[in-house]
C-alpha positions as CSV (number, residue, x, y, z in Angstrom):
1,M,-28.2,-24.5,61.2
2,N,-28.6,-20.7,60.9
3,I,-26.5,-20.4,57.7
4,P,-27.9,-21.4,54.3
5,A,-27.4,-25.3,53.3
6,F,-26.5,-24.5,49.8
7,G,-24.7,-21.7,48.2
8,L,-22.3,-20.9,45.5
9,G,-18.3,-20.8,45.8
10,T,-16.0,-18.6,43.8
11,F,-12.6,-19.9,44.7
12,R,-10.3,-19.4,41.8
13,L,-13.0,-17.3,39.7
14,Q,-12.1,-13.9,38.8
15,D,-13.1,-11.0,36.9
16,K,-15.9,-11.6,34.4
17,I,-15.8,-15.4,35.0
18,V,-17.0,-14.8,38.6
19,K,-19.5,-12.0,38.0
20,D,-20.8,-14.1,35.4
21,S,-21.2,-17.5,37.7
22,V,-22.8,-15.1,40.6
23,T,-25.0,-13.6,38.1
24,T,-26.5,-16.7,36.6
25,A,-26.7,-18.4,39.9
26,L,-28.7,-15.6,41.4
27,E,-31.1,-16.0,38.3
28,L,-31.5,-19.6,39.2
29,G,-32.2,-19.2,42.8
30,Y,-28.9,-19.3,44.8
31,R,-29.1,-17.0,47.6
32,A,-25.7,-18.1,49.3
33,I,-22.4,-16.6,47.9
34,D,-19.2,-17.4,49.4
35,T,-15.9,-15.4,49.0
36,A,-12.7,-14.2,50.4
37,Q,-10.4,-11.3,50.4
38,I,-7.3,-13.6,49.2
39,Y,-9.8,-14.6,46.1
40,D,-9.2,-11.2,44.7
41,N,-12.9,-11.1,43.3
42,E,-15.0,-9.6,46.0
43,A,-15.4,-6.2,43.6
44,A,-16.7,-8.6,40.9
45,V,-19.0,-10.7,43.4
46,G,-20.5,-7.1,44.6
47,E,-21.0,-6.0,41.2
48,A,-23.0,-9.0,40.3
49,I,-24.9,-9.0,43.4
50,S,-25.7,-5.2,43.0
51,E,-26.7,-5.5,39.4
52,S,-28.8,-8.8,39.8
53,G,-32.0,-7.0,41.2
54,V,-32.4,-9.3,43.9
55,P,-32.7,-7.7,47.1
56,R,-29.7,-7.3,49.4
57,E,-31.6,-9.0,52.4
58,E,-32.2,-12.1,50.5
59,I,-28.5,-12.8,49.8
60,F,-26.3,-14.3,52.1
61,I,-22.6,-13.0,51.8
62,T,-19.9,-14.5,53.4
63,T,-16.3,-13.4,53.1
64,K,-13.0,-14.5,54.9
65,I,-10.4,-12.5,56.8
66,W,-6.9,-13.2,55.2
67,I,-3.9,-13.7,57.7
68,E,-2.3,-10.5,57.2
69,N,-5.1,-9.1,58.4
70,L,-6.0,-11.2,61.6
71,T,-4.8,-8.7,64.1
72,A,-7.0,-6.5,66.1
73,D,-5.9,-3.3,64.6
74,A,-6.4,-4.8,61.0
75,L,-9.1,-6.9,61.2
76,I,-12.0,-4.4,61.1
77,D,-10.3,-2.1,58.7
78,S,-9.9,-4.8,56.3
79,L,-13.5,-5.8,56.6
80,K,-14.5,-2.3,55.7
81,I,-12.7,-2.6,52.4
82,S,-14.3,-6.0,52.0
83,L,-17.6,-4.1,52.5
84,G,-16.8,-1.4,49.9
85,K,-15.8,-3.9,47.2
86,L,-18.9,-6.0,47.7
87,K,-21.1,-2.9,47.5
88,T,-22.9,-3.8,51.2
89,N,-22.7,-2.1,54.3
90,Y,-22.7,-5.7,56.1
91,V,-21.8,-9.4,55.3
92,D,-23.9,-12.1,56.7
93,L,-20.7,-14.1,57.7
94,T,-17.2,-13.5,58.4
95,L,-15.0,-16.3,58.8
96,I,-10.9,-16.5,59.8
97,H,-9.9,-17.8,56.6
98,W,-7.1,-19.7,57.8
99,P,-5.3,-19.8,61.4
100,S,-2.3,-17.5,61.8
101,P,0.9,-19.3,60.7
102,N,3.2,-20.1,63.5
103,K,0.3,-18.5,66.1
104,A,1.7,-15.4,64.9
105,V,-1.5,-13.8,66.0
106,S,-3.5,-15.4,68.7
107,V,-7.1,-16.9,67.8
108,A,-8.2,-15.2,70.7
109,E,-7.4,-11.7,69.4
110,T,-8.9,-12.2,66.2
111,M,-11.9,-13.9,67.9
112,Q,-12.3,-10.8,69.8
113,A,-11.7,-8.5,66.6
114,L,-14.7,-10.4,64.8
115,V,-16.9,-10.2,67.9
116,K,-16.2,-6.2,67.8
117,A,-17.0,-6.3,64.0
118,K,-20.3,-8.1,64.7
119,A,-20.9,-5.4,67.6
120,L,-20.4,-2.7,64.9
121,G,-22.7,-4.4,62.6
122,L,-20.1,-5.0,59.9
123,T,-21.1,-8.9,59.8
124,R,-24.0,-10.6,61.0
125,Q,-22.3,-13.7,62.3
126,I,-18.8,-14.8,62.5
127,G,-16.9,-18.1,62.2
128,I,-13.9,-19.8,61.3
129,S,-12.5,-21.8,58.7
130,N,-9.5,-24.8,58.5
131,F,-9.6,-25.0,62.2
132,T,-8.6,-28.2,63.8
133,V,-10.0,-29.5,67.1
134,A,-7.3,-27.7,69.0
135,L,-8.2,-24.4,67.4
136,M,-11.8,-24.9,67.6
137,Q,-11.1,-25.4,71.5
138,E,-9.3,-22.3,71.7
139,A,-12.2,-20.1,69.9
140,I,-14.7,-21.4,71.9
141,D,-12.6,-20.5,75.1
142,T,-12.4,-17.2,73.9
143,V,-15.9,-16.3,72.8
144,G,-18.2,-19.4,73.5
145,A,-19.2,-22.0,71.1
146,A,-22.6,-20.2,70.8
147,E,-20.9,-17.2,68.7
148,I,-19.4,-19.2,66.3
149,A,-21.6,-20.0,63.2
150,T,-19.5,-22.5,61.4
151,N,-16.0,-24.2,60.7
152,Q,-15.7,-24.2,57.1
153,I,-13.3,-27.2,56.1
154,E,-12.1,-29.3,53.2
155,L,-14.2,-32.3,53.4
156,S,-15.4,-34.9,50.3
157,P,-16.2,-38.6,50.4
158,F,-12.3,-39.0,50.4
159,L,-11.8,-36.8,53.3
160,Q,-14.7,-37.1,55.8
161,N,-12.9,-35.1,58.6
162,N,-14.8,-37.1,61.3
163,K,-12.5,-35.8,64.4
164,V,-13.4,-32.3,63.3
165,V,-17.1,-32.8,62.6
166,E,-17.7,-34.7,65.8
167,F,-16.0,-32.0,68.3
168,A,-18.0,-29.4,66.2
169,T,-21.3,-31.2,66.4
170,Q,-20.8,-31.9,70.2
171,H,-20.5,-27.8,70.4
172,G,-23.3,-26.8,68.0
173,I,-20.8,-25.5,65.3
174,A,-22.1,-25.8,62.1
175,I,-19.7,-27.3,59.4
176,T,-19.5,-25.9,55.8
177,S,-17.8,-28.4,53.3
178,Y,-15.6,-27.0,51.0
179,M,-13.9,-28.8,48.2
180,T,-16.8,-31.2,48.7
181,L,-16.6,-32.8,44.8
182,A,-12.8,-33.1,45.5
183,Y,-12.1,-31.2,42.5
184,G,-14.3,-33.7,40.6
185,E,-12.3,-36.6,41.7
186,A,-15.5,-37.8,43.4
187,L,-17.3,-37.7,40.2
188,K,-15.3,-40.7,38.6
189,E,-15.4,-43.0,41.7
190,A,-17.1,-46.1,41.0
191,T,-19.5,-46.1,43.9
192,I,-20.7,-42.6,43.6
193,I,-21.4,-43.4,39.7
194,Q,-23.3,-46.7,40.8
195,I,-25.3,-44.6,43.4
196,A,-26.2,-41.9,40.9
197,E,-27.4,-44.6,38.2
198,R,-29.5,-46.2,40.9
199,R,-30.9,-42.8,41.7
200,N,-31.2,-41.5,38.4
201,A,-29.2,-38.6,39.4
202,T,-25.9,-37.0,38.5
203,P,-22.6,-38.0,40.3
204,A,-22.2,-34.3,41.5
205,Q,-26.0,-34.6,42.7
206,V,-25.3,-37.6,44.8
207,V,-22.1,-36.1,46.4
208,L,-23.9,-33.0,47.2
209,A,-26.4,-34.9,48.9
210,W,-24.7,-36.8,51.0
211,A,-22.8,-33.9,52.3
212,L,-26.2,-32.0,52.9
213,Q,-27.8,-35.5,54.4
214,L,-25.2,-35.4,56.9
215,G,-26.1,-32.0,57.8
216,Y,-23.3,-29.9,56.3
217,A,-23.8,-26.7,54.5
218,V,-21.9,-27.1,50.8
219,I,-20.7,-24.3,48.5
220,P,-20.0,-25.9,44.9
221,S,-18.9,-23.9,42.3
222,S,-19.2,-23.8,38.8
223,T,-18.9,-21.3,35.6
224,K,-21.4,-23.4,33.4
225,R,-25.1,-22.7,33.8
226,A,-26.2,-26.1,33.2
227,N,-23.8,-27.6,36.3
228,L,-25.2,-24.6,38.7
229,Q,-28.7,-25.6,37.7
230,S,-28.0,-29.3,38.1
231,N,-26.2,-28.7,41.4
232,L,-29.3,-27.3,43.1
233,L,-31.3,-30.3,42.4
234,A,-29.0,-32.1,45.2
235,Q,-31.1,-30.5,47.7
236,E,-33.9,-33.0,46.3
237,L,-32.2,-36.0,46.5
238,T,-32.5,-38.4,49.3
239,L,-30.0,-41.2,49.5
240,T,-30.9,-44.3,51.4
241,A,-29.0,-45.4,54.5
242,E,-27.2,-48.1,52.1
243,D,-26.0,-45.3,50.1
244,L,-24.6,-43.1,52.9
245,A,-22.9,-46.5,54.2
246,Q,-21.3,-47.1,50.8
247,I,-19.9,-43.5,50.5
248,A,-18.7,-43.5,54.2
249,L,-16.3,-46.4,52.9
250,L,-14.5,-44.1,50.8
251,E,-13.0,-42.3,53.4
252,R,-9.0,-42.4,52.6
253,D,-7.6,-39.1,54.2
254,G,-7.6,-37.7,51.0
255,R,-6.5,-34.0,51.6
256,L,-6.0,-31.7,48.5
257,V,-5.8,-28.5,50.3
258,S,-2.5,-27.9,52.8
259,P,-0.6,-25.0,51.8
260,Q,2.8,-25.1,53.1
261,G,3.5,-22.5,55.6
262,L,-0.3,-22.3,56.0
263,A,-1.9,-25.5,57.1
264,P,-1.9,-26.1,60.7
265,D,-1.6,-29.6,62.1
266,W,-4.2,-31.4,60.9
267,D,-6.5,-34.0,63.2
């Protein structure tokens, strides 16, 4: 995987709240920050990064192109605006946030625009988010699998997204898991709690360690210093084969993110 395995998510965090979260995370040792144009927090994220004292080259910044900016004409200009907000000359990873609704803009057009943005030095890597197997195939057909750093998808113990994971893995595309804790619902699951007790860990550490051991990148968010610090320790937790097998049984197609008019036909 050529993207960091552990990062900070900023979905639904804005203004001082997101700035404080990013600032604290960087103090604690986080070095990957995930944002998006539609989050309306790139400027606050940029302020936190620029004021942190951490050298820019040590921080891996991901942003995502919103659906209104997926055309060849709009993508690069929108990315330049994002860079201005983030106070940086480049981002490390740029993703298509959602596939264009009703295929108004082809995957091919947007992927080619991302390749151009990479050639211009605006982004170091490119990738996709919320892509199904069929959409991944379109992206691969356009630019080749080697150009696609990751597919960022909803993935939790309740939604293990095996078809997408298997296809991506076969093509060498890393998986980034979002909503890994299932809005906190996974932390209340009896199986997770029992494993946490056995491993002297928190339920959040167990779920994050599960995703990490399966080879996924994770981007949990928090506004609390204690949780940000605790989540980092998931990287040091090793689950047993039995633990992993028990979590595998929690699959129930429990998708939480499927916006009407935006979501593709899920696998």
